N, C-alpha and C positions, 0 to 999 in steps of 0.2 A: 174674472170669476164668471165664466160664460153660462153656467147652469143656474146661477143664483135666482134669476127671475122665474125660471121654469119651476124650481123647487118651491119657491114662495107660493106660487099659484097652486101647486099640488097640495101644500100643507093647509090650504083653506078648506080641504075636504073634512067633513064632520069626523071621519075616523081618526084623522090626525089631531084635530082640535081636542077630541076627547082624551087622546093620549097625552097631549101637552098639559091639559088640566090635571089629569090623573097623576102625572109625575112631578107636579109643582112642589110637593112636599117630600120628594125623594123617598118613595117606599123602599123597604129593605129588599123585598122580593117582587119580581114582575115577570110574567111569562107572556110573550107575544107570539102570535102565529102569523106567518106571511111568507110568500114565495121568496126565493133568494134575491130576486130583483127588488124586493121591498127594502133591502138594507139601506140603500142611499137615503130614502125618504124617512125611514124610521129613525136612522141615526141623526139626520138633520133635525127631525122633530124633537128628539130627546135632548139635543144640544141647546134648544131654546132656553132651557132652565139652568144651564151651566155646563162646565166641561164634562167630557165623556171619554172612556177608554173602550174601544171596540176590539173584540178578539175574534179572529177567523181561524179555520182549521189549518190552512196552508199559507205559505209565503206568497204564492201567486194570487190567491184570493185577496190577501192584504194589499198587494200591489195594485190590483184592479180597483178595489174599493177606495184606496187612498187617491188614485188618479181622479175618480169620480168626485170624491169629497173636496179635492182641491179645486174642482170646477165650481164648487159652491162657496167654499170658505177661503180659497186662496191659501196663503202661507200659514193660516191659523189651523190648517189641518196638516198632520204630518204622520209619517210612518216610523215606527220603532222597529228596525230590521232585526232579524235573528242572526246569530253567528251562522256562517255557512259551514262551520265545522261542529262536530258533536263534542261535548266537553272533554272526553278523554282520547281524542283522536290523534294527539301528538302533532296537531297542526294548529297554527294560530289563525284567528279570523283575519280577514283582509283589512287593510288600513282604512279603506273607504267605509266599510261596514262599521268598524269601531268608531270612526269619526262621526258618522251620522248618529249613532246611538248616544255618544257622549254629548254631542251638540243638543240633542233632544232632552237629555237629562239636565243639562245646564239650563235650557229654556224652562223646564219644569221648576227648577230650583230658583231661577231668577226671572219670574214672569215680567218684571218691569224693565228689564234691560233691552232698550230699543235696538241696540246693535245686533242682537241675536234674532230679531224678527218680532212680529206681533205676538201677544200672549196666545198660548195654544188653547183652542176650543175643543179639538177632537184629535185623539191619538189612535192610530190603528196598529195592531200588531198580530202576529201569528201566535198560536198557542205555545209554540216552541220558546218564544221570548218570555212568555208569561211564567213558564215553569222553571226558567233558568236563573239560579241564584247569581248575584254579582257582588263585587266589592262594595262595602258601604260608602256613602258620601261621594260617589263619582261625580255628581252634579256640582260638587263644591270645589273640585280640583281647578285651580286658576289656570285658564288658558293664557297663551302669550297674546296680548292685545296691543296692537300698534296703530297709531293714527298720525297723519301729517301734522307737524308742529309740536308733537309730544317729545318730551325729553326722557330718555331711558338710557340706562347704562348698556352700551353695545355688548361688552363682554358678558354681562349678566344675561342678556337676551339670548346669546348663543348658548350659554351654559344651561339656561332654562329649556331651550329647545331640545337639548340632549336629554335632560331629565324627563321631558314629555315623550321620549322614545322616538324622536325624529332622527333620521340617519344623515350624517354629514357626507356629502359627495363633492366631486369636482364640478359636476354639471347636473342640474336638477332635471329628472326625467319622469318621475312618478310621484304619486301622493306620499306624504310622509318623509320627504327629503328636503334638505336645505343646503345651500352652498354659501361660503363667505369669500368675497374678493375685495380686499381693502375695506372701504367703507360701504360696500354694497352687500346686501343680504338677500338671497333668493329663497323664498319659502313656498312649498307646495302643501297647503293645509289639506287635511283628509277630506273636507267637505267642499273644497273650492273647485270651481270649474277650470280655472287656470292658475298657475303659480304666480306669485307676486314678487316684484323686485323692489326692495326697500332701500333708498339711499340715505345714508347718515352723513351729517356734518358734525364730527365729534360725537356727541351723544344726542343730537337732535335729529328727528326724522324729517328730512327735507322734501322727499318726494316718494310717491308710490305708484307703481304701474303694473298692470297685468302683462305677462309675456307668454309667448307660445312655446310649448315644449318642442314643437317640430323644428323650429330654426333658432330658438332662444332670443328672438327679437320681440320688442315691446308691441303690444296691441293698442295703438292710440285710441281706437274707437271706444274702448271700455274704460270708463273712469273708475278709480278706486281711491278711497281715502282712509279706510279702516280695514284692519285685518284681524280676524279672531282665529288663532291657531289652537284648536283643542288637541288633547293628547292623541297619540297613535296606538296606544295599547290600554287595555282596561286594568292591567296589573303593572304598575310602574315600579321600577327598581329603586325604590327609596332606600335610604340608609337602613331603616328598620328591616325591610325585606331582605336586603343583602346580608345584614348581620344574622338574621334568622337562618338564611340559606347556609351561611358559613358555619353556623353552630351545628346544623343538622349534618352537613358534610363532614365536619370534624368528628362528630360522634361516630361516624361510620367510615373511617379512612379506607379507601379501596386500594387493592393491589394495583400495580402499574397499569396493566392493560384494561382499565375500566372501559366497558363497552360504550362506544360513542352512542349517546342517546339514552343510556341507562339513567335511572334516577340520580345515582351518585354523580354521574358526569354532568347532568343538568344542574344539580345543586352547586357543584364546584364552579360552573360557568356563571351562574346567577350571582354567586358570592363575589365574583370579580366584576359584576356589572355588565356581563355579556348576555343579551337576551337570547333565548333559545326557543325554537318552534314548540308550541304546545305547552309552554310554561304556565299558561292560565289554569291548567288542571291542578297545579300544586297550590292554588289559592288557599284552600282550607288549612294547609300546614304552614304556609308562609305568612298568612295574615290571620292568625287565629282570632276569632271574633265572629259575631253572627253575620253571615252573608245576608244580603237583603234581596227582595223581589221587586219587580217593576211596580206592583201595587203599592209598595211602601213609599214610592217616590211621588205618588200623585197628590194633588191638593186635597185637603180634607173633604170628605163627602163625595168625591168623584165616583159616579157609578161605573160598573164594569158590565158591558153588554156582550154576551157570547152569541155569535151567529152560528146557527146549526149546532146546538150543544151536543147532540148525539155524535156528530162527526168529530167535534173537538175532543170529546172524551176518548173515542177510539184512537185518534191521532196521539193523544197524550200517552195512552198505554203503550202504543208502538214505540214512541220516542224513549220512554223509560226503559223498555226492554232492550232496544238497540244500544242505548247509552250504556247500559249495564254490560252488554257484550263487549263494547269497546273498552270499558274500564278493565275487564278481565284480560282481554287480548293485549291491550297496549302495555299494561304494566307487567304482565308475565313475560312478555318479550323484553321489555326494557330492563327488568331486574335480573336478566339471565345471570346465573352463576354467582350473584352476590346477595347477601342478605339485605333486603331493601331497607333503606334508612327511614322509610315512611310506611305506615300501615295502609294497606289498600282500602280498608274500610273507611279510614279517615278521608281518603280522597273522594269517596262516594259523596262527600259534602259538596263537591262542585258539580255533581250531576243533577239531572232534572228532579224537581219536587213533584210529588203526587198532586193531581188536580184538586182532589178534595182538601188537601192541606192548604193549597193556595186559596180556595174558596173560604175555608174557615178563617185564615189569616186576614183576608180582605174584609170579611164581615166583622171580625174583632176590631179592625182598624176603622170601622164605620164607613166602608164602601158598599153601597147597595149592589146586589148581584142580580142582573137581569138577563133574560134569554130571549132570543128571537128564533123560533123553530119553524121548520116547514111542516111538522107533523102536528095535527090538531089535538087539542087537549081541552077538557071541559072547562077548567078554571081559567084557561088562557084568554087573553083579549085578542080578538081576531082583527087583522088589518084588512080593510076592504080595498084590495089592489089586485088586478089580474094581469096575466101576461098578455102582451099584444100579439096579434097573429104574425107569423114570420114566413117569408117566401123562400129564404135560403137560395136565392138565385134563380128560381123557376119563374119565367116570364108571366105565366098565367096567374100565379099567386101574387106577383107584384101588381098586376092590373087590379086584382081584387082588393089589395090593401089600398091602392090609390082611390078606388071607388068608395071604400069605406071612409077614407079621410074626406073625400068630397062630400059624401052624405053627412058626415059629422059636422063639418064647418058650415054647410049651408043651413043647418038648423041652429046656428049660433054657438056651436061648441068650440072648445079650444083644442088645437092640435099642433104638435111640433115634430119635426124630423131632425134628429141629431146625427151629424156626420163628423168623422175624425179630422178631415182636412178641408181647407177653404175651397179647393178645386172641386172636391166631391160634393160639397154643399151647393155650389153653383150649379153643378150638373143635376142635382136632385130638383132644384128650383125649375130648371129647364124641362126635366121629365114630367114634373107635376103640371107645368104649363101645357105640355103636349097633350096630357090627358084631361085638359080643361078643368084643372083643380086650381082655385086661387091660391097662390103661394108667394111668399116674400122672404128675403133674408132678414134675420133679426139682428139687432145690435147686440154686442157682447153683454150678457147679463140681463137683457130685457125679457119680460114675460111674453108669451104668445098673445095675439089679439084675437077676439072672437071673429069668426067668419073667414079667417085666412090661415092657411097652414104656415106656421113660422118655421123657417129652416135655420139651424145654427150650427156652428162648429164647436164641438165640445167632446169631453171624454165620457161617453155613456155606452155601456155594452149592450144592455137589453131594454127593449121597449116595454111600456106598461099602459094599462088603462085604469084610470082612477075616476070612477063614476061620480063620487062625491064632489069632485072639482070639475066635472064635465070635461075631462082632459084625456087626450090620447097622445102617447109619445111613441114614435117609431125610431129605430136606430138603423144605421148603415148595416149592422150585422143582421137585423131582421130582413133587410131587402136582399142582400147579396150572400149572406152566410159567411162573409169574411170577418174574422175577429181581428180588428186592428190592434197592434200592441200599443199600450199607452205610451206614446212618444213624449218624452219630457219636454221636447222643444229645446231644452238645454242640451247641447252636445259638446263633448270635449273636443277641443281642436285636435287635428290630426296628431296621432302619436308621432314620435320622431320616425321619419321614413326609414325603413329597414335597409339602409345602405351600409356597406362595410367601410369603416374608417380606413382609408387606404394606407395610413401610416401608423396604425396603433402597433408600434414595433416593440418587440422585446429583444434583448441581446440574443444574437444567434439566429434571428429570422433572416430569410433570404430576400434580397430585393433585386430589382432589375433597373439598371441605369441605361437609358437609351443609347448612350455613346459607348459605354464600357462593358456592358453585359451584366452577368449575374454575380453578385457579391453578397457578403454576409454582413449584417448590421452589427457594429460593435458597441458604439456609445454615442452620446451627444456631448460635444465639448465646446468650451468657449476659448477663443484664442485672441490675443491682442497683436495686431500687425500694424506697424506704423502708427501706434497710438490709438488705433481704432479697434474697439471690441466687436467681435462677431461670433455667432454660433455656427457650428458645423456638425454634420453627421459623419461619423467615421465608418467607412466600409472596408471590408477585408477582401482581397482578391487572391487568386492562385498566384504563386510565384512565377515571375517571368523566367527565372534561371532555375535549372534543375537543382533540386536539393536546397534551394535558398529558402529564406523565411517568406511568409506571405507578404504581399504588397498592400499598402493602405492608400485609400483615396479619401480626401477630405471634401465633402460636398457642402458648399455654402448654402445657407437657408434660402437664399433668393433663387436658387435653381432646383428647388424641391420638385418642381413640375416634371423634371427629367426622371424622377424615381417612381417606381410603383412596387407594391409588395409582390413577391413572386408567388404565383399560384399556378401549378401545373399538375400533371398526373403523377410524376415521380420526383425523387430527390435528384437534382441535376448536379453536375460538376461546376465548381466556380470558374468563371472566365479568367483569362490572363489579361492584365492591363497592357494595352499596346499590341496585343497579338492579333492575328487575322481570324482566329476561330470564331469570334463573336460575329464579325462581319459576314463570314460564310454562313453561319446558322441563320442570320437574318435574311440573307439573299435567298436561301432555300425556302424559308417560310414565305417570303414575298412571292416566289414563283407559284407555290401551292395556292396562295391566296388569290392569285390572278384568275385561276380557273373558276373558283366559286363565284368571284365577282362577275365574270363573264356571263355565267349562267343566270345569276340573279338579274343582271341588267337586260339580258335578251328577253326574259319574261316581262320585265318592266316595259321594254320598248313595245312588245306586242300589245300589252294592256293600253299603253298610251295611244296606239294606232287604232284600236278598235273602239267604236262608239258605244258607250253604255247608256243607261237610263239616268237622266238627271231628275232626282225626286224633288217634289215641290216642298216649299218650306212647311214648318209645322202647322197642323190644323188646330182649332180650339179643342177638339176631342183629344188630341195628343196631350195638350196641357192638362186636361182633366184626368186622363189616365195616369199621367206622371204624378199629379198631386195626390193621388190615392195611395202612393207608395207608403207603406207603414213605417218606414225608417227614415232617418235623416241621411241624405247622401253624403259620402265623404268627399273631400275636395278632389281627390284623384278620380273618383267616380264621375263627378260633374264634368271634369276636364275631358275624360274619355268619351262621355256621352256627346259633348259638344263636338269633339273631333270626328266621331263616327257620323254624326248628322251632316257635318260639313262635307265629308267624303261622299256621302250619299247624294248630296245636292249637286255634285260635280258631274259633268257628262262623261267622265272616264270611269271604268269599273273600279270599285273600291277593293283594296286588298289590305285589310288591317288586322293586326294581331293584338289581342288584349291579354296581358299577363297579370296574374294575381293569384294568390293562394285560394284554395277552396274556402268559400264563405266570405270572400272579400267583396262580393256584390257584382260579379261578372254577369250573372244571369239577368239581373235587372237591366243591364245595358243592352243585352240581346233582346229582351222583351220590348224595350223602347224602340230599337231599330226595326224589329219585326212589325210592330204596330205602325210605324211610320211607312213601311213598305206597303202594308195592307191599305192604308189610307189612300195610297196612290193607285189602288187597283191591282197591285202585284201580288204574286204568291211567294211564300217563304218556306224554305226547307231548313230544318234544324237537325244536323247530323250529330249523333252521339255514339260513343264506342260500345256502351253496354245498355241492356234493356232497363237496368235499374235507373241509370241516368235519364233514359228516355221517359220513364214514369215520373221521375222527380220533376223534370222540366215540364212535362205535360201538365202536372198538377199546378206548377207555378204559373205557366202561361194562361191556363184556364182561369185561375183565380184572379190574375191581374186584369184579364180582359172581360171578366164577367160584366154584364151590363152594357157591352158594346156589341154591335152586330158583326162579330168576328168568329169564324168557324175554325176551331183548333182540333186536330185529330192526331192520333198516335199510330205508328206503324213499326212493329218489331216482330221478332220470331214468335212472340207469345200472342200476337193478334190473330184471332181465329179467321178461317178462310173467308167466310161471308163478309165479315167486317172489313178485312183488308181489301177485298175486291171493291167494296163500296168506297173505301178511301181512295183507291187508285183511280176509280171512275171520277170521283169528285175532284181529284187533282187534274185529270184530263179536261173535265168540262168547266173547271173554274169555280165549282161550288164550295170547295174547301180552300180556306185562305192560308192556313199554317199547318204543316205536317212535321211532327217531331218523331224521328225514328233512327234506327241503327242503319248499318250499311245496306239494308233492304231498299233504302231510298235510291241507292246507286245502281240497283240491278236493271238489266235490260227489260224493256216492257213497261217501265215506269215513265209516263209522259206527263208533262206539265202544260197547262194552257198558257200561262204567262209568268214564268219564274223570274223574280226580281232580286231576291236576296238569299244567299246560303249562309247559315251560321254553322260553323264547325267547332264542336267542343272537344278538347283534348286530341288535337289532330295527330300527335305523336303516337297515339295508341291504335291508329288504324293500320292495316296492312299496306304493303307497297303498292299493289294495283289500285287499292281504294285511294291512296294518296295521289297516284297519277291521275285518276279520274277527277279528284277534287282540283288538281292543278289545271286540268283542261277547262274546268268551269271558270277558273279565275280570269280568263281573258275576255269573257263576255257578260258575266253577271257580277253583282257586288258580293264580295265574300268577306265575312267577319269570322276570324278564328279566335278561339279562346284557349288559353293554356294555363295550367296551374303551376307549371314549373317556372320559377322566376327567371326571366331573361335579363341578363345584366344591362344596367342602364347604359354602360359604355357602348355595348353592341347596338342597343336601340338607337343611339345617336348616330353610329357609323352607317347604319342601314337607312338612315332617314331618307324618305323619298322613294325608296325601292319597295320595302315592305314596311308600310307605316305601322308604328307600334304605339300602344298606349299601355302604360304600366300602372297597376293599382298596387301601391306599396303600403298604403295606409290601412291598417286593420280597421274594420268597422269599430265604433265605440263599443268595445266588448263590455258587457255589463260587469263581468267579473273575470279576472285572470284565472287560469286553471291552477288549482292547488296541487302542488307536486310533493309526493312523499317518497323518499328514497330510503330503503331499509332492508333488513333481512326478511326472508320469506317466512311467514307464519300462517298456518291454516286458519287459526282463529281470527286473525286480522283480515284475511281474505274474505272469510265468511261474513264478518261484520261489515266490511266495505260493500260487499254485494247486497247484503240485506238493506243497508241504508239506501242504496239506489232503488231497490224494489219498493221501499217504503214510500218513495215519492213518485211511484209509478214510472220509473225510468228504466233504461236498458244499459247493459254494460258490454264492453269488449274485454275479452281475456286473451292475451297474446301468448301463444306457446309456439316457439318457432321450429318445432321438429315434427314433420308429418308422421314419422314412425311411431311417436308416442302420444300424438295429440288426442287419440280416443281415450287413452288412459287418463290424461289430464281432465278430460270432460267428465269421465266417470267419477273422478275424485271430487270434482265440484258438485256433481249430483248428490254425493253423500253429504257434503258440507252444507249445501243449500237445497234441500229436497223440494222446497216449494217452487223453485225457479224452473222455467222451461228453457232448457239448454240445447244449443245446436252447434254443429261443427262445420267450419268452412276452411278449405285450403286449396292451393293452386293445382294440386294433382287430381282433384275431383273432375269428373266429366263436366265440361263447361256448362251444359244445360242445368245440371243439378246444382252447381255452384251458384248460378244466377238465381235459381228458384229459392235457394236457401237464403241468400242475401236479401232477395226481394221480400221473403217472409219476415225477415228480421226488420226490414224497413216498415213493413205493414204492421209491426208490433205483435206478430204471432209468437215470437220468441223473446225471452228476457235477456239471455246471455249468449253472445256469439263467441265461441272458442275458436280462435283462428290463427293463422300464421301472419306474416307481415303484409298479406294482401290488402289489409285495411289501410296500408300506409298512404295511398293517394286516392283522391277522387271520390271517396265515400262521404256523403254528407247526410248523416242521420242525426237530426237535431235532438231526438229524444234519448240518444245514448250519451250519457255524461259521466260514466266512470270507465276508466281504462286501467287494466292491471296487466303489467308486463312481467312475465316470468323470466328469470335469467337476463335481467336488463344489462348485466355486465358484458354480455356478448354482442351488444348492438353498437353500431356507430352513432356518432352524435347526430348526424343529419337524420338518421332513421328515428332516433328517440324524439327529435324535434318534430318530425312529420307525424309520428304516431300521436304525440300529445296534441297535435293540431286537430285530431279527429273529435275531441270532446270539448265541452264548454262552448257550444255554438249557439245556445239558445238562451232563454231567460234563466235557466238553472245554472247553478255553480258546477263547473267541471272538476273532476278529481282524477289525478293520474298517480298510480302507484308503480314505482320502478323497484322491483324486488330482486335480491340476489341470494344465493344459498347461504344460510346462516353460518355454516362451519368451515367454508373454504375461504382462504384469504384472497382478496381481490388483487389483480395486477394493478400496478400504479396507474397505467393509462386508463384502465376501466374505472378506477376510483376518480381520476380527474374528470372523465366524461360525465360520470354520475353527479359529481359535485357541481360541474358546470350547469347541468340541466336542472339540478335542484335549486341552485341560486337564481337561475332564470332571470338574472338582472338584465339591464340594458344589454344589447347584444355584446357580450364580452368578446375577447379575442377568439375564444374557443367556438363560440356561437358563430362568429364572423366566418370562421373557416368552414363551418357546416353550411352556412349560406353560400359561400363561394363554391363549395362542392355541388350544391344544387344549381348554382349559376352555370357551372361548367356543363352540367347535364343539359340545362336549358339551351346553352349555346350549341351543344351538339345537335339538339333538335332542329335548330335553325340552320346550321351550317353543314351538317352531315358529319357522321361519326369518324370518317377516315382522317379527319384533321388532327386527331388527338396528339400524334407525334410532334407536329409542328408547334402545337400549343405548349407541350412540355419543353420544347427547345428554347422558346423565347419568352415563355411566361404569358399568362392569359391577357393581361391588360395591353401589353405591347402588340400581341397578336391581333387583338380586336382593332387596335389603331391601324395596323397594316391593312386589315380588311376595308376599313373606312377609306383609306387613301386609294386603294385599288378600285373600289366601287366608284369613287369620285372620278378617277381617270377614265374608266369605261363610260361613265355617264356622259362626260364631256364629249367623248368620241362618238357616242350614240347620237348626241345632239349636233354632231358635225363640227365641233370645235377642235382645235389642235391640242394635243396633249403633251405636256412636257413630262418626262419621267419624274415620278414623285421624288423630290429632293428630300433628304433628311432635314427636318427643321433644325436649324443650328441653335445651339445653346448660347445665350448672351452672357459673357463673363464680365462682371463689373468688380474691379478690384481697386477701390479708391480709399484714401484715408478718411473714411466716414464712419463714425461710431453709430452703426445702425443695427439695432436688435430689439427684441421684445424683452424687457427686463423681467427677471423672475419675481420682482416685487409687484409687477403689474399683472402678470399671469403666472401664478405659482406652480400650477401643475404642468409637468413636462408634456403630457399628452395634449393638453389644450393649447400649450404654446406651439407645439409642433403643428397642430391643426391650423392655428393662426398663420404660421409661416407658409404652410402648404396652400392655404386659400389665397394669400397674397401672390405667391409664385404662380399659381394657376390662373390668376385673373387675366383675361385675354384683351381687355380694353379699359379705357379710363373709367367708364361707368361701373365696370365690375370692381375696380380698385375702390371706387367711391362707396360701393355697396359693402365691401369688406370693412372699410373704415367705419361706416355707420354701425355695422354689427358689433365691431370691437368696442366702440364708444358706448353703445347701449348695454353690452354685457359687462364690461370691465371699467367703464368710466373714461374720462378724457385721455387721449393718447399722450404718454410722456414723450419727452424730446427724442430719445433714441428710436422710439416707435414711429414718430413723425418722419424721421430720416429714413427709416426702413420703407415707408410708404413712398417717399420721394424717389428712392432707388428703384422701387418697383415700377414707378411711372417712367423713369429714365430707361429701364430695360425695354418697356413696350415701344418707346420712341426709337431706340436703337434697333429693335427687331424689325420695325417698319422700314428703317433706313438700310437694313442689310448689314449693320455693324455687329460683329460678334464679340469684340473685345474692347473694354474701356479699362485701361490700367494706369497705374502711376509707377513707371519704371524707376523714378527717383523722387526725392521730396519736392523737386522743383518743376516737374513736368508731367503731363498726362499724354497717353497715346491712344488713338482710335484706329481700329483695323477691322476688316478690310474696308476701304472707302476709296472710291474713284471720283476725282474732282474734275469737272470740265473747267476750261480757262476762266469763265466768269466766277466760278466758286473759288478758284485759287486766288483771284484778285481780291475777293471778299475776305478770304482768310488772312491775306497779308495786311489788308486794311484794319481788320479787327486785332490781330496779333502779329505785329511786324516780326517778332522773333520765331514765329511758327515755321515748321518744316513740313513739306509734303513730298513723300517719295512715291512716284508713280510705279516704280518697279515692284515695290512690296505693298502698294496700296495702303500706306499708313500716313497718318497725320500726327505730328508731335507738337504740342502747344505748351508754353511755360505756364505754370500756375501763378496767377497774379497775386500780389500781396494785398492785405486788407486795409493798408494805410500807406504812409510814405515809405521811404527806404528804411530797411531794417525792421519793418512791421512783419508779423508772421504771415505766412501764405494762407490763402483761403482753404477752409476745410469744412467738413460736415455739410449742412444744408446749402451754404453759399457756394461750395464747390460743385454740388450736384446741379444747382441752378445755372452755374457758369457752363457746365458741360451741355445742359439742355439748350441754352442759348446758342452755343457753338454748333450743335447738331442741326437745330432748326435753321440757323443762318446758312449753313453749308447746303442745306436742301432748298434754300430759297423760300422757306415757310415763315409764317408770322410767329413772333416770339410767344412763348406760353409760360405762365407762372406754374411752378410745381406745387 
């Protein structure tokens, strides 16, 4: 509670003491007047006499105030968030929002339950939540509560989670999901930071541990012994609700084609217990009874404090109006063609309540109604609190503030500077010391001392002067103008990295087998051979004989690493087993790959030969600049930053590519690299393809480097003559450190005094000659390239050392996922959606993908939403005009951008959070995915509406695509394909487009592997080593009477079982096998015997691969055979000594050994683990190595 001491000191002022005395007996009405920044102190003073509810006009104000109050009260302050959807929007609120709300209601209903946190002293909410009715008694719904040592019925717990609207899945990936595996229960509660793995022994909870969504492994650093899982929906499908829905549905039987999403359809689904989006709107008809308001849930006598009552009132009126529009739009669309089984007026009961009605209800219930306004009023009590002066980044003003602080503390006054990060706080102490002002860091929660400026880390936005307490408070925002976002400090672990599960196979999918070519996946089967059960994948190949049936190949699970899913440009023909066509296709691809590899390697050799500048290690300033970053870095970001710095500190020029989608934090890496270069006295060029990006980067770089002596300038077509001449002179004489610009930076006549780093953003969008120019830079300065098209991880690996790559696959902790609505186009709904965005001062994209009719679409929108400023942008406009239009949109001069798909990539407009796509049925999946990525990039909730014409039937593929995007679940197979599609584009950018034919021939994954082999061969040649032509890595076939498999009762889901097999088959050394075993044990419990044998076989394969053995088989029940193996004389002697009956045939390079018996004569022969151990001993002995235990 970092601000506790500071606030205590402030409240000693007479103005607050009077207020505390005045409110001791809780007067019914109270008007206060004070600046917006007085809220924190006023609310803290009012809480001295008991709990309090504070209401703000907007969600963002509530967020900021809650962060500040948590700095005073810790967990006793909390926010009651609003639904991010309007009541009739046909979208359900997010699980995390609902969870937070229900947890808070539970805390209000059970103040003494210590498991939920300390009793609440102060609750903050936006007016939206105050006006919204909810189901009665939500705080009394029993959550699932588990703690170690407790006895609960396992089956009942699972059933209860389903009742509380949790979704059962194979593998937990998001809040509100749970998975069951034997006696292990994984639960991701809506308010938890990480999911929890609960182990049961019968009905007793024996162990609990947090685990990471990213890799499903436990996180041992975080201890956990209790779990409280609140419901995931505010309207639960109890038996009563289902019966009521069934009754309503029966009263209005619909004809067969009930419109999906119509009221009748929703009721029918709810009656069967299937939750549907937007069902909360039916609350008044499904739970008849009086809905309650937030004020009804408060403890008796809790006052309500409205901040800025005038603003709150306006906001309330807007909300009621927009809510009404949605009520009419949604239900008229939804009830198309059928007489609605519910009366629309009745549904109005779940809409917002008038503010006056809430006021009256609160007063009736004995809740005092207080206001804190910024407008003075005769009868009001005025708070004596002023705004502190602010410099907003101007050095002269900063000096004046420091002088004021110095004067204030030398006369014995109290002063504090509040900064958001520890690094920034230390820097403030240094800067105060430089200006000869006494300053010291304060302990967390300590008050400032007289005579010294106390500097502390805490969440405070605006500075104040409180004369009654002789106190001046200045914040980081006052000094630099940067408003840090209140970082929770808590950050979710990385989401599961967006990789494509290589074998999420459905019957009929095409796969590539390294040795046999392209086949079609049929099924997964289990066969018993020689008493040993094993699982196989069945692949179908083209017939070897004309007119014959197709051939089948059974691939054992331990050689899954030979398979990859086929991804190429077009549908290929199946290969023939045993034919030469596959070998020829591969040879052709190999030849093509060699050329690319040669070019890449020659560039690499030049770089290695030319001396670059080795930058010095980080300076203290670097650490301070990085600490001031307003967000928590993702794991990938930190890795990338470390890699970039390591490259810069080497004496060879850097050439690194950073890949990651827009908004994944690439710019921050560039900022840190540029700052590092400037610290070494070097200049930095940042090259971007469009003037808009140049402006965006310029703003970011300036903001991040404010307060440091770094000169950042921009240079683009829109920079006027005089300014651009000054910038060019500054580059030549070294007075400008960083220049951010378009290809103007590459023109002749542009000279640098000492260029040390070039950052290239979106290189693939530059023209050919610009690319050549950039390529020539690569051999003598450090180059950092950023790309938003994802480059496949496999390609990244194969080019390791040539073009170093860092991939950022982890999305930043998005505060909210984008809400996606898929449905028929309706003008009323479009208007309501756009109005709702304007209501929160946001902007919207409206995508209409036909240039010929785009102006007509814009005219129609102007009629629907006359108050909006609407502008059109498309690719056929003159480039200059297009750039100015988009620039204007970014500068918030327009509200709605009606455009074609040009917004698909590279646009980062954080204030635009609604996307409406007309004729969404005509777009591809990856396009829809990319378009949706444009919104929801800031603290506001993003909305995407994918609309199709209401009266034309959709094609099946269009329907599938829209369904995939609507479900938006973990990257399903459809999404995976879209990602692959993007990856192929990314690969084209790295390798050159002319390779696409070869990619189609052999499939993408194998192609990338060939590139890796060729690059390695050239690299060895460049380093003067002899190169053996890349041999095909041979598959090791192990066919022994060993019952080795992952039993379905250990891993029930086929998909997850396949993943387990795949991971084991792909493990390349003993440590990797060990890591897979750890993960399996953590996720599914101890390995059963068949699984232990599978692991032993995996280790045996690695041993054989090292020894060059490709076959270990049992030709009969009595012997095993190893091939190929060449034994020198000494090894032959050793073999005869170990197994006198063994045979070695030099001509065929085979060894045949009898299988020993497990006891005396007549005992059964060895099998399973003992047999695997015997083969291991044999192979190690023949190689002359020490014995090893499997």
